[in-house]
C-alpha positions in Angstrom: 32.4 19.0 -42.2 32.1 16.3 -44.9 31.0 17.2 -48.4 27.7 16.0 -49.6 25.2 16.0 -52.5 22.1 18.1 -51.8 18.6 17.0 -52.7 18.5 18.9 -56.0 22.0 20.0 -57.0 25.6 18.8 -56.9 28.1 20.4 -54.6 29.5 23.6 -56.0 33.1 24.4 -56.5 34.5 26.7 -53.8 34.7 30.4 -55.0 38.0 31.8 -56.0 39.9 33.4 -53.0 40.6 36.5 -55.0 37.0 37.2 -55.9 35.9 36.7 -52.3 38.7 39.0 -51.0 37.4 41.7 -53.4 33.9 41.3 -52.0 35.3 41.6 -48.5 37.1 44.8 -49.4 34.0 46.3 -50.9 32.0 45.4 -47.9 34.5 46.9 -45.5 34.7 50.2 -47.5 30.9 50.4 -47.5 30.8 49.7 -43.8 33.4 52.5 -43.2 31.4 54.9 -45.3 28.2 54.1 -43.4 30.0 54.5 -40.1 31.4 57.9 -41.2 27.9 59.2 -42.2 26.5 57.9 -38.9 29.1 59.8 -36.9 28.5 63.0 -38.9 24.7 62.8 -38.5 22.9 64.6 -35.7 22.0 61.6 -33.7 22.7 62.3 -30.1 19.5 64.0 -29.1 16.3 62.5 -27.7 14.0 63.4 -30.6 12.2 60.2 -31.8 13.3 60.8 -35.4 16.9 61.0 -34.4 16.5 57.8 -32.4 15.0 56.1 -35.4 17.8 57.3 -37.7 20.5 56.0 -35.2 18.7 52.7 -35.0 18.7 52.3 -38.8 22.4 53.2 -39.0 23.1 50.6 -36.3 21.1 48.0 -38.1 22.9 48.7 -41.4 26.3 48.4 -39.6 25.2 45.1 -38.0 24.2 43.6 -41.3 27.4 44.8 -43.1 29.5 43.4 -40.2 27.7 40.0 -40.6 28.3 40.1 -44.4 32.0 40.7 -43.8 32.1 37.8 -41.3 30.2 35.4 -43.6 32.4 36.2 -46.6 35.4 35.6 -44.4 34.0 32.1 -43.6 33.3 31.5 -47.2 37.0 32.3 -48.1 38.5 30.4 -45.2 36.2 27.4 -45.2 34.5 25.9 -42.1 36.3 25.7 -38.9 37.2 22.2 -37.6 35.4 20.9 -34.5 37.1 22.4 -31.4 39.4 20.4 -29.3 38.8 19.5 -25.7 41.7 21.7 -24.7 39.9 24.8 -25.9 37.9 27.0 -23.7 34.4 26.1 -22.7 33.1 29.0 -24.8 34.3 26.9 -27.8 37.1 29.1 -29.1 40.5 30.4 -28.1 40.4 33.7 -26.1 41.6 35.6 -29.1 38.4 34.6 -31.0 35.9 34.7 -28.2 33.1 37.0 -29.0 34.2 37.2 -32.7 31.4 37.7 -35.3 32.6 34.5 -36.9 30.9 32.6 -34.1 27.5 33.7 -35.5 27.4 31.1 -38.3 27.9 27.4 -37.7 27.2 24.3 -39.8 26.2 20.7 -39.0 25.5 17.4 -40.7 23.5 14.5 -39.2 24.1 11.1 -40.7 20.9 9.1 -40.5 22.7 5.8 -41.4 25.3 5.9 -38.7 23.7 8.3 -36.2 26.8 10.4 -36.3 26.7 14.2 -36.0 29.4 16.6 -37.2 29.5 20.2 -36.1 31.7 23.1 -37.0 33.4 24.9 -34.2 31.2 27.9 -34.6 28.1 25.9 -33.8 29.4 24.8 -30.4 29.9 28.6 -29.7 26.4 29.5 -30.9 24.8 26.9 -28.7 27.2 27.5 -25.8 28.1 23.8 -25.8 31.2 22.3 -24.2 33.6 21.5 -27.1 34.6 18.4 -25.3 31.0 17.0 -25.4 29.7 15.2 -28.5 27.5 17.0 -30.9 23.8 16.7 -30.2 21.8 14.3 -32.4 18.7 15.4 -34.2 16.6 13.8 -31.4 18.6 15.7 -28.7 18.6 19.1 -30.5 15.1 20.1 -29.3 16.3 19.9 -25.7 18.2 23.2 -26.2 15.2 24.9 -27.8 12.7 27.0 -25.9 9.5 25.1 -25.2 7.4 27.4 -27.4 9.6 26.8 -30.4 10.1 23.1 -30.2 7.1 22.2 -32.4 8.4 24.5 -35.1 11.8 22.9 -35.1 10.4 19.3 -35.1 8.0 20.2 -38.0 10.9 21.7 -40.1 13.2 18.6 -39.5 10.4 16.1 -40.2 9.4 17.9 -43.5 13.0 17.9 -44.5 13.7 14.2 -43.8 10.3 12.8 -45.0 9.3 15.2 -47.8 12.8 16.5 -48.8 11.7 20.1 -48.1 14.4 22.7 -47.4 14.7 24.0 -43.9 14.4 27.8 -43.5 13.1 28.9 -40.1 14.0 30.6 -36.9 13.8 29.5 -33.3 15.1 30.4 -29.9 17.7 28.4 -28.0 18.6 28.5 -24.3 22.3 28.3 -23.6 23.6 26.5 -20.5 24.2 29.8 -18.8 20.5 30.7 -19.3 21.0 33.2 -22.1 18.4 33.1 -24.8 19.5 33.5 -28.4 17.7 33.6 -31.7 18.9 31.2 -34.3 18.1 31.0 -38.0 18.5 27.6 -39.6 18.8 26.7 -43.2 19.3 23.1 -44.4 18.6 20.3 -46.9 18.5 16.6 -47.0 21.4 14.8 -48.4 20.4 11.9 -50.8 22.1 8.6 -51.1 22.7 7.0 -54.5 19.4 5.2 -54.3 17.5 8.4 -53.7 16.9 7.8 -50.0 17.7 10.4 -47.4 21.2 9.6 -46.0 21.7 12.7 -43.9 20.7 16.2 -43.3 23.0 19.3 -43.4 22.2 22.7 -42.0 23.7 26.2 -41.5 22.7 27.9 -38.2 23.1 31.6 -37.8 22.9 33.5 -34.5 20.6 36.4 -35.4 20.0 37.7 -31.9 21.8 41.1 -32.4 20.2 41.5 -35.8 16.7 41.0 -34.3 17.5 43.3 -31.5 18.5 46.0 -34.0 15.3 45.4 -36.0 13.3 45.7 -32.8 14.9 49.1 -32.0 14.2 50.3 -35.5 10.6 49.2 -35.2 10.2 50.7 -31.8 11.7 54.1 -32.8 9.6 54.1 -36.0 6.5 53.5 -33.9 7.6 56.3 -31.5 8.1 58.7 -34.4 4.7 57.8 -36.0 3.1 58.3 -32.5 4.8 61.7 -32.2 3.6 62.7 -35.7 0.0 61.6 -34.9 0.1 63.4 -31.5 1.4 66.6 -33.2 -1.3 66.4 -35.8 -4.0 65.7 -33.2 -2.8 68.6 -31.0 -2.7 71.0 -34.0 -6.3 70.0 -34.9 -7.4 70.3 -31.3 -5.8 73.8 -30.9 -7.3 75.0 -34.2 -10.8 73.7 -33.2 -10.4 75.3 -29.7 -9.4 78.6 -31.2 -12.2 78.5 -33.7 -14.9 77.8 -31.1 -13.9 79.9 -28.1 -14.9 83.6 -28.3 -12.4 85.5 -30.4 -12.1 88.4 -28.0 -9.0 88.4 -25.7 -9.2 91.9 -24.3 -12.0 93.8 -22.7 -15.6 93.2 -24.0 -18.5 95.5 -23.0 -22.1 94.4 -23.4 -24.5 95.2 -24.8 -23.0 96.6 -28.0 -25.9 98.9 -28.6 -27.3 101.1 -25.8 -25.9 101.7 -22.3 -23.1 99.3 -21.4 -23.9 97.2 -18.4 -21.1 94.6 -18.2 -17.3 94.9 -18.5 -16.0 91.4 -19.4 -12.6 89.7 -19.7 -11.6 86.1 -20.1 -8.5 84.0 -20.2 -7.7 80.5 -21.3 -4.8 78.9 -19.5 -3.5 76.0 -21.6 -1.9 72.8 -20.2 1.8 73.0 -19.8 1.9 69.6 -21.4 1.8 69.9 -25.2 -0.1 66.6 -25.5 -3.0 67.6 -23.2 -5.5 69.8 -25.0 -8.7 69.6 -22.9 -12.3 70.5 -23.2 -12.5 73.7 -21.1 -14.6 76.6 -22.4 -15.8 80.1 -21.5 -18.5 82.2 -23.2 -20.2 85.6 -23.0 -23.0 86.2 -25.5 -25.5 89.0 -25.9 -29.0 87.6 -26.2 -31.9 88.8 -28.3 -34.0 89.9 -25.2 -31.2 92.2 -24.0 -29.8 89.8 -21.4 -26.3 88.4 -21.4 -25.2 84.7 -21.3 -22.2 83.9 -19.1 -20.9 80.3 -19.0 -17.9 78.2 -18.4 -17.5 74.5 -18.5 -15.3 71.5 -18.9 -15.6 68.1 -20.7 -13.4 65.3 -19.2 -10.5 64.0 -21.3 -8.1 65.3 -23.8 -7.6 65.4 -27.5 -9.5 66.1 -30.7 -12.5 64.1 -29.7 -12.9 66.0 -26.4 -12.4 69.3 -28.1 -15.0 68.4 -30.7 -17.4 67.4 -27.9 -16.7 70.7 -26.1 -17.6 72.5 -29.4 -20.9 70.6 -29.6 -21.8 71.5 -26.0 -20.9 75.1 -26.4 -22.9 75.3 -29.6 -25.9 73.8 -27.8 -25.6 76.2 -24.9 -25.5 79.2 -27.3 -28.5 77.9 -29.3 -30.7 77.2 -26.3 -29.8 80.5 -24.6 -30.6 82.4 -27.8 -34.0 80.6 -27.8 -34.7 81.9 -24.3 -34.1 78.7 -22.3 -33.6 79.4 -18.6 -30.3 78.0 -17.1 -32.0 75.1 -15.1 -33.8 73.8 -18.1 -30.7 74.4 -20.3 -28.6 72.2 -18.0 -31.2 69.4 -18.2 -31.1 69.4 -22.0 -27.3 69.5 -22.0 -27.4 66.4 -19.7 -29.7 64.6 -22.2 -27.4 65.5 -25.1 -24.3 64.2 -23.4 -26.1 61.1 -22.1 -27.1 60.3 -25.7 -23.6 60.6 -27.3 -22.0 57.4 -28.7 -18.9 57.8 -26.5 -19.7 58.2 -22.8 -18.3 61.4 -21.3 -18.8 63.6 -18.3 -18.9 67.3 -18.2 -19.4 70.2 -15.8 -20.8 73.6 -16.5 -22.2 76.8 -14.9 -24.6 78.9 -16.9 -25.8 82.4 -16.0 -28.3 84.9 -17.5 -27.9 88.5 -16.5 -30.8 90.9 -16.7 -29.4 94.4 -16.8 -32.6 96.4 -16.0 -32.9 94.7 -12.6 -29.3 93.6 -12.3 -30.6 90.1 -11.6 -28.3 87.0 -12.1 -30.1 83.7 -12.7 -27.8 80.7 -12.8 -27.6 76.9 -12.6 -24.6 74.5 -12.3 -23.9 70.9 -13.2 -21.1 69.6 -10.9 -19.2 72.8 -11.3 -17.7 75.4 -8.9 -20.2 78.2 -8.1 -19.5 81.8 -9.3 -17.6 84.0 -6.9 -18.9 87.5 -6.1 -16.6 90.3 -5.0 -18.0 93.4 -3.5 -16.2 96.3 -1.8 -13.0 94.4 -1.2 -14.5 91.1 0.1 -15.5 88.0 -1.7 -17.9 85.1 -1.2 -19.0 82.0 -3.1 -22.6 82.0 -4.2 -24.8 79.3 -2.7 -24.8 76.6 -5.4 -28.2 75.1 -6.4 -28.3 71.3 -6.8 -26.9 69.8 -10.0 -25.0 66.6 -10.8 -22.3 66.2 -13.5 -23.5 66.3 -17.1 -23.8 62.7 -18.4 -23.6 61.1 -15.0 -27.3 60.1 -14.9 -30.3 60.2 -17.2 -33.2 62.5 -16.6 -31.4 64.7 -14.1 -33.1 67.9 -13.0 -31.2 71.1 -12.2 -32.2 73.9 -9.8 -31.8 77.6 -10.4 -30.7 80.4 -8.1 -30.9 84.2 -8.3 -28.6 86.9 -7.0 -29.1 90.7 -7.2 -25.9 92.5 -8.2 -24.8 96.1 -7.5 -22.7 98.5 -9.6 -19.0 97.8 -9.0 -19.7 94.1 -8.2 -17.2 91.6 -9.7 -18.4 88.1 -10.8 -15.7 85.4 -11.4 -16.4 82.1 -13.1 -13.7 79.5 -13.5 -13.0 75.8 -14.3 -11.7 73.5 -11.6 -8.2 73.2 -13.0 -7.3 76.8 -12.4 -5.0 76.1 -9.4 -3.2 72.8 -10.1 -3.1 70.2 -7.4 -5.8 71.9 -5.3 -9.3 70.9 -4.4 -12.2 73.1 -5.4 -12.4 74.5 -1.8 -8.7 75.3 -1.8 -8.9 77.0 -5.2 -11.9 79.1 -4.1 -10.1 80.2 -1.0 -7.0 81.2 -3.0 -9.3 83.3 -5.3 -11.1 84.9 -2.4 -7.8 86.0 -1.0 -7.5 88.2 -4.1 -10.5 90.3 -3.1 -8.5 93.3 -1.8 -6.5 93.4 -5.0 -9.7 93.1 -7.1 -11.1 96.0 -5.2 -8.3 98.2 -6.4 -8.6 97.1 -10.0 -10.3 99.5 -12.5 -11.4 97.0 -15.2 -12.4 93.3 -15.7 -9.2 93.0 -17.8 -7.1 94.1 -14.8 -8.8 91.5 -12.6 -8.2 88.7 -15.2 -4.6 89.7 -15.4 -4.3 89.4 -11.7 -5.6 85.9 -11.8 -3.1 84.9 -14.6 -0.2 86.5 -12.7 -1.2 84.5 -9.6 -1.9 81.1 -11.2 -0.8 81.2 -14.8 2.8 80.2 -14.4 2.0 77.0 -12.4 2.7 73.6 -14.0 -0.8 72.3 -15.0 -1.8 69.0 -16.4 -5.2 70.3 -17.7 -6.5 73.4 -19.3 -8.3 76.1 -17.3 -10.6 79.1 -18.0 -11.5 82.1 -16.1 -14.3 84.6 -16.9 -14.6 88.0 -15.1 -17.7 90.2 -15.4 -17.8 93.6 -13.8 -21.1 95.3 -13.2 -21.2 98.9 -14.6 
């Protein structure tokens, strides 16, 4: 490539060969050290942090390899334009695919319309070395449509306003392959100060950009995992703080003759990322009655768990104030309907009066309680009730059931049996009636449910609450 004077400085003397060789040796030693650390690092797993580390190692090696190649070109000087007898790839087979093909140079003479390219530039653009170099007017033809305006603007600013070129664009090689090219250049001034030609160095940065994308993607994946882990921890902590602390047997009331033997289980999702809004509750009320409830808020994550905590708090507060189940459901519906983020929920709420053994209950789009008596089971006839949040000003009916000593009441959320409809789940639970009949406590019955359904792969949480009438 002919020498030239740049717009703002004279041509520099070529660097000493010995000093460049020293830089090449240092670069290669550093590359070997990085590669050794990379091989010793634990980077073969699928953990996002390990993928991110591997990507950074690869990016560093790519950059050091490029530096090595660039210093080699600096030492050896630009390659001559390839001869027509060379391969179509623009280089002998021994150099095909060499990193030296990543940087090429060119000069376009505005006075003679001649173009001079280095051999590397033919390789970068995938041009036939027997063909003449492209003129500045022809160069946009190999650039992707979306990037042509960018190239035209850079060249115009360089030729008209003497601005240096420093930009990136994508080219399409004759074989259809798209490559990213970084171009740096300056105008070459004639003795009278006019622009005589333009020179440029073009670098194939496709692999570098690919490595940078991998680093970015693995970093984003790692950050997403950290956020997911943090959200999951917060959701679990909130869930544990809100759900009743008892995990074994509970007998109510605490003072006076015990009337209910209670047990509950929470079956978490088998996916660590899916913390849902299922709840269960048993609460002794001021008038001597007992509140029994289970419910579910659609969705997953901290926001859903927080919404579940709000609903459960509202249920407890209204029940403590003496609100009957039907009215309680109506107010819950208004509460959910008024939230900023639309959501749907389901619930069943029961009040048990021990002196008459009367169960009063209402439901909102939720499976009805199951009653087991003397070795058989049935589903209680569900009063009307739409999902919470589905419509404004919904009303909810109540139903009553008189229980007997030894009866077993089972409340559950609809994710108890994964992949089953509500009817199929109910039938599976009713099949446990003979085994429930032989159980001595509510805890034994809850354990039977967990043994039957707890090991299943589930995408959602589930809850079961068992109450045995004493």
